VEXDREN-2710 file (C-alpha; in Angstrom, 1 decimal):
% VEXDREN-2710
k/r/px/py/pz
1/MET/0.0/0.0/0.0
2/ALA/1.4/3.4/-1.0
3/GLY/2.8/5.3/1.9
4/PHE/3.3/2.3/4.2
5/THR/6.3/2.9/6.4
6/SER/5.8/1.2/9.7
7/ASP/7.4/-2.0/10.7
8/MET/4.5/-2.9/13.0
9/GLY/2.2/-5.6/11.6
10/LEU/-1.5/-6.2/11.9
11/ILE/-3.6/-9.3/12.2
12/ASP/-6.9/-9.5/10.3
13/THR/-8.9/-11.5/12.8
14/HIS/-11.9/-12.1/10.5
15/THR/-11.9/-12.3/6.7
16/HIS/-13.5/-14.5/4.1
17/LEU/-11.0/-15.6/1.4
18/GLU/-13.4/-17.8/-0.5
19/SER/-14.5/-15.0/-2.9
20/PHE/-10.9/-14.2/-3.8
21/ALA/-10.0/-17.9/-4.3
22/ARG/-13.1/-18.5/-6.5
23/HIS/-12.4/-15.4/-8.6
24/GLY/-8.8/-16.3/-9.1
25/THR/-7.6/-13.1/-7.4
26/LEU/-6.3/-14.6/-4.1
27/PRO/-2.5/-14.3/-4.9
28/GLU/-2.8/-10.6/-5.7
29/ALA/-5.0/-10.0/-2.6
30/LEU/-2.5/-11.7/-0.4
31/ALA/0.4/-9.8/-1.9
32/ARG/-1.4/-6.5/-1.3
33/ALA/-2.1/-7.5/2.3
34/LYS/1.6/-8.2/3.0
35/GLU/2.6/-4.9/1.4
36/ALA/0.1/-3.2/3.7
37/GLY/1.7/-4.8/6.8
38/ILE/-0.8/-7.6/7.4
39/GLU/1.4/-10.2/9.1
40/ALA/-1.4/-12.8/9.6
41/MET/-5.1/-13.3/9.0
42/ILE/-7.9/-15.7/10.0
43/THR/-10.2/-16.8/7.2
44/ILE/-13.5/-17.7/8.8
45/GLY/-15.5/-20.8/8.0
46/THR/-19.2/-20.4/7.3
47/SER/-20.4/-23.7/5.8
48/PRO/-19.1/-27.0/4.4
49/GLU/-18.5/-25.2/1.1
50/ASP/-15.5/-23.4/2.5
51/TRP/-14.1/-25.5/5.4
52/ALA/-11.8/-27.8/3.3
53/MET/-10.6/-24.9/1.1
54/TYR/-9.6/-22.9/4.2
55/ARG/-7.8/-25.9/5.7
56/VAL/-5.7/-26.2/2.5
57/LEU/-5.0/-22.5/2.4
58/SER/-3.7/-22.6/6.0
59/ALA/-1.4/-25.5/5.2
60/GLU/-0.1/-23.7/2.1
61/HIS/0.6/-20.4/4.0
62/PRO/1.7/-21.5/7.5
63/GLY/1.8/-18.6/9.9
64/PHE/0.2/-16.2/7.5
65/ILE/-3.3/-17.7/6.9
66/HIS/-5.1/-19.4/9.8
67/HIS/-8.7/-20.6/9.6
68/SER/-11.8/-21.4/11.6
69/VAL/-14.6/-23.9/11.1
70/GLY/-18.2/-23.2/11.9
71/LEU/-21.8/-23.0/10.5
72/HIS/-22.9/-19.4/10.0
73/PRO/-26.5/-18.8/11.1
74/CYS/-27.4/-17.7/7.6
75/ALA/-26.2/-21.1/6.3
76/VAL/-28.5/-23.0/8.7
77/ASN/-31.1/-24.8/6.6
78/ALA/-33.0/-28.1/6.6
79/GLY/-29.7/-30.0/6.5
80/TRP/-28.0/-28.2/9.3
81/GLU/-27.5/-31.2/11.6
82/GLY/-25.4/-33.0/9.0
83/ALA/-23.2/-30.0/8.6
84/VAL/-22.6/-29.4/12.3
85/ALA/-21.8/-33.1/12.7
86/GLN/-18.8/-32.6/10.4
87/ILE/-17.2/-29.8/12.3
88/GLU/-15.4/-31.5/15.1
89/ARG/-13.4/-33.8/12.8
90/PHE/-11.5/-30.8/11.6
91/TRP/-9.8/-30.8/15.0
92/LYS/-9.3/-34.5/15.1
93/ASP/-7.9/-34.7/11.5
94/GLY/-5.5/-31.8/11.9
95/VAL/-2.1/-31.2/13.5
96/GLU/-0.6/-28.0/14.9
97/GLY/1.0/-26.0/12.1
98/GLY/-0.1/-28.3/9.3
99/ALA/2.4/-27.7/6.6
100/GLY/4.2/-30.8/5.5
101/ARG/2.7/-32.8/8.4
102/GLY/-1.0/-33.0/7.5
103/HIS/-3.8/-30.5/7.7
104/ALA/-3.6/-27.3/9.8
105/LEU/-5.8/-27.2/12.9
106/PRO/-8.5/-24.6/13.1
107/VAL/-7.8/-21.7/15.5
108/ALA/-11.4/-21.2/16.4
109/LEU/-14.9/-22.5/16.0
110/GLY/-17.2/-20.2/14.1
111/GLU/-18.6/-18.2/12.9
112/CYS/-21.7/-19.3/14.6
113/GLY/-24.6/-17.6/16.3
114/LEU/-27.9/-16.0/15.6
115/ASP/-29.2/-13.7/12.8
116/ARG/-32.7/-12.2/12.8
117/PHE/-31.9/-9.6/10.1
118/HIS/-31.8/-12.1/7.2
119/LEU/-34.8/-14.2/8.2
120/PRO/-37.7/-14.6/5.8
121/LYS/-40.6/-12.2/5.9
122/ASP/-43.1/-15.0/6.5
123/SER/-43.4/-15.2/10.3
124/ALA/-43.9/-18.9/10.5
125/GLU/-40.9/-19.6/8.3
126/ALA/-38.8/-17.1/10.1
127/GLU/-39.6/-18.7/13.5
128/ARG/-38.8/-22.2/12.1
129/ILE/-35.4/-21.1/10.8
130/PHE/-34.6/-19.1/14.0
131/THR/-35.3/-22.3/16.0
132/TRP/-32.8/-24.2/13.8
133/GLN/-30.3/-21.4/14.3
134/CYS/-30.6/-21.7/18.1
135/ALA/-30.2/-25.5/17.9
136/ALA/-27.2/-25.2/15.7
137/PHE/-25.6/-22.6/17.9
138/GLU/-26.3/-24.6/21.0
139/LEU/-24.5/-27.7/19.5
140/GLN/-21.6/-25.6/18.3
141/LEU/-21.2/-24.0/21.8
142/ALA/-21.1/-27.5/23.4
143/MET/-18.5/-28.5/20.8
144/ALA/-16.4/-25.5/21.6
145/LYS/-16.6/-26.2/25.3
146/ARG/-15.3/-29.8/24.7
147/LEU/-12.5/-28.6/22.4
148/GLY/-11.5/-25.6/24.6
149/CYS/-11.2/-23.5/21.6
150/PRO/-12.1/-19.8/20.9
151/VAL/-15.6/-19.1/19.6
152/VAL/-16.3/-16.5/16.9
153/VAL/-19.9/-15.3/17.3
154/HIS/-22.1/-13.8/14.6
155/SER/-24.9/-11.8/16.3
156/ARG/-27.3/-9.6/14.3
157/GLY/-30.5/-8.5/15.9
158/ALA/-30.1/-11.2/18.6
159/PHE/-27.5/-9.9/21.0
160/ALA/-29.4/-10.8/24.2
161/GLU/-30.3/-14.3/22.9
162/CYS/-26.6/-15.0/22.0
163/VAL/-25.4/-13.8/25.4
164/ALA/-28.0/-16.0/27.2
165/MET/-27.1/-19.1/25.2
166/ILE/-23.4/-18.6/25.8
167/ASP/-24.1/-18.2/29.5
168/ALA/-26.1/-21.4/29.5
169/SER/-23.5/-23.3/27.6
170/GLY/-20.7/-23.0/30.2
171/VAL/-18.2/-21.9/27.5
172/ASP/-15.3/-19.9/28.9
173/TRP/-16.3/-16.3/28.1
174/SER/-12.6/-15.3/27.8
175/ARG/-12.5/-17.4/24.6
176/VAL/-15.5/-15.7/23.1
177/VAL/-15.4/-12.8/20.5
178/PHE/-18.4/-11.1/19.0
179/HIS/-17.1/-10.3/15.6
180/CYS/-18.1/-7.1/13.7
181/PHE/-19.3/-5.5/16.9
182/THR/-22.0/-3.0/16.1
183/GLU/-23.8/-2.6/19.4
184/GLY/-23.3/0.2/21.9
185/GLU/-21.6/0.7/25.2
186/ALA/-24.3/-1.1/27.3
187/GLU/-23.9/-4.2/25.3
188/MET/-20.1/-4.0/25.4
189/ALA/-20.3/-3.7/29.1
190/GLU/-22.2/-7.0/29.2
191/LEU/-19.4/-8.7/27.2
192/THR/-16.5/-7.2/29.2
193/ARG/-18.0/-8.0/32.6
194/ARG/-18.2/-11.6/31.5
195/GLY/-14.7/-11.6/30.1
196/GLY/-15.8/-11.7/26.4
197/PHE/-14.5/-9.6/23.5
198/GLY/-15.8/-7.5/20.6
199/SER/-13.8/-7.0/17.4
200/PHE/-14.3/-4.2/15.0
201/THR/-14.6/-3.8/11.3
202/GLY/-14.4/-0.8/8.8
203/ILE/-17.8/0.3/10.2
204/LEU/-15.7/2.0/12.9
205/THR/-14.7/4.5/10.2
206/TYR/-18.3/5.4/9.1
207/LYS/-19.6/8.8/10.1
208/SER/-22.8/7.3/11.4
209/ALA/-21.0/4.8/13.7
210/GLY/-20.6/7.0/16.8
211/ALA/-22.1/4.4/19.1
212/VAL/-19.7/1.7/17.7
213/ARG/-16.7/4.0/18.3
214/ALA/-17.9/4.6/21.9
215/ALA/-18.2/0.9/22.4
216/ALA/-14.6/0.3/21.1
217/LYS/-13.3/3.0/23.5
218/ALA/-15.3/1.5/26.4
219/GLN/-13.8/-1.9/25.8
220/GLY/-10.4/-0.3/25.8
221/LEU/-7.2/-0.7/23.8
222/GLY/-6.0/-3.6/26.0
223/ARG/-8.9/-5.8/24.6
224/PHE/-9.2/-4.3/21.1
225/MET/-9.0/-6.4/17.9
226/VAL/-9.5/-5.4/14.3
227/GLU/-10.9/-7.3/11.3
228/THR/-12.0/-6.6/7.7
229/ASP/-14.9/-9.2/7.3
230/ALA/-13.7/-8.9/3.7
231/PRO/-15.2/-8.7/1.1
232/TYR/-17.8/-6.9/3.1
233/LEU/-17.8/-3.7/5.2
234/THR/-15.1/-1.8/3.4
235/PRO/-13.6/1.1/5.5
236/MET/-13.3/4.7/4.4
237/PRO/-11.8/5.9/2.1
238/HIS/-12.7/2.8/0.0
239/ARG/-16.3/2.4/1.1
240/GLY/-18.4/1.2/-1.9
241/LYS/-15.7/-1.0/-3.2
242/PRO/-15.1/-4.7/-2.3
243/ASN/-13.2/-5.0/0.9
244/GLU/-9.9/-6.9/1.2
245/PRO/-7.4/-7.7/4.0
246/ALA/-5.0/-4.9/2.9
247/PHE/-7.7/-2.4/3.8
248/LEU/-7.4/-3.3/7.5
249/ARG/-4.7/-0.7/7.8
250/HIS/-7.3/2.1/7.2
251/THR/-9.4/0.8/10.1
252/ALA/-6.4/0.5/12.3
253/GLU/-5.1/4.0/11.5
254/PHE/-8.5/5.5/12.1
255/ALA/-8.8/3.7/15.4
256/ALA/-5.4/4.8/16.5
257/SER/-6.0/8.5/15.8
258/GLU/-9.7/9.0/16.2
259/VAL/-10.7/6.4/18.9
260/PHE/-7.7/6.0/21.1
261/GLY/-5.6/9.0/20.4
262/ILE/-2.3/7.0/20.0
263/SER/0.2/6.3/17.4
264/TYR/-0.5/3.7/14.7
265/ASP/2.5/1.7/15.8
266/GLU/1.2/1.4/19.4
267/LEU/-2.2/0.3/18.2
268/ALA/-0.7/-2.2/15.8
269/ALA/1.5/-3.7/18.5
270/VAL/-1.3/-4.0/21.1
271/THR/-4.0/-5.4/18.7
272/THR/-1.6/-7.9/17.2
273/ALA/-0.6/-9.1/20.7
274/ASN/-4.3/-9.3/21.7
275/ALA/-5.1/-11.4/18.6
276/ARG/-2.2/-13.7/19.1
277/ALA/-3.2/-14.3/22.7
278/PHE/-6.9/-14.8/22.0
279/PHE/-6.4/-17.2/19.1
280/ARG/-3.2/-18.7/20.5
281/LEU/-1.4/-18.0/17.2
END
């Protein structure tokens, strides 16, 4: 990225590389990410359609690409039980590191959770799918508890329900991150008092996102993590274009200057340390 001068690297804690791989643009996107100072990224599993691909990418790029495995609530359909039943084997079949010694282990389970925003308009159908989402989330939380791994939570329009289900699951809250945190300070307080985390996307840079910035500041730099959620949620000044891991730097620079009032290097050092500790990278 033009103008990049810092030696401090960033970790994109939540990206989706499937679209780049399927369009044949992944090598270029990864090169741009490295040029922008991205030292590692976690490509997030959403359904059986991407799990195996991400395991291969992690093995091919050890230390640079990590992956998770989970069933996204918007991927929960009539066959959801069969999909969830496949998840745990990715930990049993893998080995630490992966390259040259088998498949790389996932670094987290997810993304999983609840999503009311994308439910059908028909109320009966919406209720049926949301019931499936809750059941799929419950099973994945139980799995994460057995595995002792981090959980990446997708919560849209269902924050209270997600928190209640995690409470009931017995999962260690210090291993839970609500990705793409878009709630306010009150909801952040619920996470932090339990020991959970919120991570932040390019939404942080949007003019209308004052409540999100307040939540980030309330959580504090010592718990702050950044993500792109690429190819979605592109930060300023590229909003309107497809997002990519290289653009994480814009969110980090904005957070440093506008949210925390510190140097970019300090923010990069702390967020990278936070990500490595949380995901045990």
